[in-house]
C-alpha positions in Angstrom: -30.4 -20.6 -51.8 -33.3 -22.5 -53.5 -36.8 -21.9 -52.3 -38.6 -24.8 -50.6 -35.4 -26.6 -49.7 -36.2 -29.6 -47.5 -34.1 -29.6 -44.3 -35.5 -32.8 -42.8 -38.8 -34.7 -42.8 -41.6 -32.2 -42.7 -39.4 -29.1 -42.5 -38.9 -26.8 -45.4 -36.8 -23.6 -45.7 -39.2 -21.1 -47.4 -36.7 -18.3 -47.6 -33.2 -17.4 -46.3 -31.2 -14.3 -46.8 -28.7 -12.5 -44.6 -31.4 -11.0 -42.5 -34.3 -13.4 -42.9 -34.9 -17.1 -42.2 -38.3 -18.6 -42.7 -39.0 -22.3 -42.0 -42.3 -24.3 -42.4 -43.3 -27.5 -40.8 -46.4 -29.1 -42.1 -48.6 -32.0 -41.1 -52.0 -31.5 -42.7 -52.6 -35.3 -42.8 -54.0 -35.7 -39.2 -56.5 -32.8 -39.5 -57.7 -34.0 -42.9 -58.1 -37.5 -41.7 -60.1 -36.5 -38.7 -62.2 -34.1 -40.8 -63.0 -36.9 -43.3 -64.0 -39.2 -40.5 -66.2 -36.4 -39.1 -67.9 -35.9 -42.4 -68.5 -39.7 -42.7 -70.0 -39.5 -39.2 -72.3 -36.6 -40.2 -73.4 -38.4 -43.4 -74.1 -41.7 -41.6 -75.8 -39.8 -38.8 -78.1 -38.0 -41.2 -79.0 -41.3 -42.8 -79.8 -42.8 -39.4 -81.9 -39.9 -38.3 -84.0 -40.1 -41.5 -84.4 -43.9 -41.3 -87.7 -43.8 -39.4 -86.4 -46.7 -37.1 -86.0 -45.7 -33.5 -82.6 -47.5 -33.1 -81.4 -46.0 -36.4 -82.4 -42.5 -35.2 -80.6 -43.0 -31.9 -77.5 -44.3 -33.6 -77.8 -41.5 -36.2 -77.9 -38.8 -33.5 -74.8 -40.3 -31.9 -72.9 -40.4 -35.2 -74.0 -36.9 -36.1 -72.8 -35.6 -32.7 -69.5 -37.6 -33.0 -69.0 -36.3 -36.6 -69.6 -32.7 -35.7 -67.3 -33.1 -32.7 -64.5 -34.6 -34.8 -64.8 -31.7 -37.3 -64.6 -29.1 -34.6 -61.6 -30.8 -32.9 -59.8 -31.0 -36.2 -60.6 -27.5 -37.2 -59.8 -25.8 -33.9 -57.5 -28.1 -32.0 -55.1 -29.9 -34.4 -52.1 -28.0 -35.5 -51.7 -28.4 -39.2 -48.6 -26.3 -39.9 -46.1 -23.9 -38.3 -44.1 -21.1 -39.9 -41.1 -19.8 -38.0 -39.8 -16.4 -39.2 -36.5 -15.1 -37.8 -36.2 -11.5 -39.1 -33.0 -9.6 -38.2 -34.2 -6.4 -39.9 -36.9 -5.9 -37.2 -35.3 -8.1 -34.5 -38.3 -10.5 -34.2 -39.1 -14.2 -34.2 -42.7 -14.8 -35.3 -44.2 -18.2 -34.9 -47.5 -18.8 -36.7 -49.3 -22.0 -35.8 -52.0 -22.8 -38.4 -55.0 -24.8 -37.5 -57.7 -25.7 -40.0 -60.0 -22.9 -38.8 -57.7 -20.5 -37.0 -54.2 -19.1 -36.7 -52.2 -18.5 -33.5 -49.3 -16.0 -33.6 -46.4 -15.6 -31.1 -43.7 -13.0 -31.3 -40.5 -12.7 -29.4 -37.5 -10.5 -29.7 -34.5 -12.1 -31.4 -32.3 -10.4 -28.8 -33.9 -12.6 -26.1 -32.4 -15.7 -27.7 -29.1 -16.7 -26.3 -28.9 -20.4 -27.4 -30.4 -23.1 -29.5 -30.5 -26.7 -28.2 -32.1 -30.0 -29.2 -34.3 -31.5 -26.6 -35.3 -35.1 -26.2 -38.8 -36.1 -25.2 -40.3 -39.6 -24.8 -43.7 -40.7 -25.8 -45.9 -43.2 -23.9 -44.1 -46.1 -25.7 -40.8 -44.7 -24.5 -39.8 -43.8 -28.0 -37.5 -40.7 -28.2 -38.5 -37.7 -30.2 -36.4 -34.6 -30.7 -37.3 -30.9 -31.2 -35.4 -27.6 -31.3 -35.5 -25.4 -28.2 -34.6 -21.7 -28.1 -32.9 -20.8 -24.9 -33.9 -17.3 -23.7 -31.8 -14.9 -21.6 -34.2 -15.0 -18.7 -33.5 -18.8 -18.5 -36.8 -19.7 -20.1 -36.9 -22.3 -22.9 -39.1 -21.9 -26.0 -39.6 -25.2 -27.7 -40.2 -25.0 -31.4 -42.1 -28.2 -31.4 -42.6 -29.8 -34.7 -46.0 -31.0 -35.8 -44.2 -34.1 -37.0 -42.4 -36.1 -34.2 -38.9 -36.6 -35.4 -37.1 -39.7 -34.0 -33.9 -38.6 -35.7 -31.7 -36.4 -33.5 -29.3 -35.6 -36.4 -32.1 -34.0 -38.3 -33.0 -31.7 -35.4 -29.3 -31.0 -34.8 -29.0 -29.8 -38.4 -31.9 -27.4 -37.9 -30.5 -26.1 -34.6 -27.2 -25.5 -36.2 -28.8 -23.6 -39.1 -30.7 -21.4 -36.6 -27.5 -20.8 -34.5 -25.5 -19.9 -37.6 -28.2 -17.5 -38.8 -28.4 -15.8 -35.3 -24.6 -15.8 -34.9 -24.9 -17.8 -31.7 -22.1 -20.1 -30.4 -22.4 -23.9 -30.9 -23.5 -25.7 -27.8 -21.6 -28.9 -28.2 
């Protein structure tokens, strides 16, 4: 199977073997956009602070604060990418969520997974978005939310089917 095969918008298969399936979902655009806006805010703020004009200094301080806040939010709070690794050889699912300045790792046993579904969610505009959900034996559901909202159910069904086949789980529909 070729490396970096695109499964659907934003989703790439990094590697697949008999015992290993690794998927990556990437959306660096938002973090970069907010960081750039933050840098502009810092630059404008510094100019305002050094202007010598009281109103310019007040505006500059506000822009500097807004710029630094935007950079912090983008670096710590906006998810840029996810890597989902299903590894049968060690019986583990590892989900790594990458932010600009940190990484969050979650591990679960593959043996806890008893199903894979596609879940529909609506945004404030009542537009449907779909994501893959792992159904766990205890009845819990583990959403593998994509950093890119996908309005195409078929794309997420393909991904769910791929994961079901890899884990040798029955089809749900």
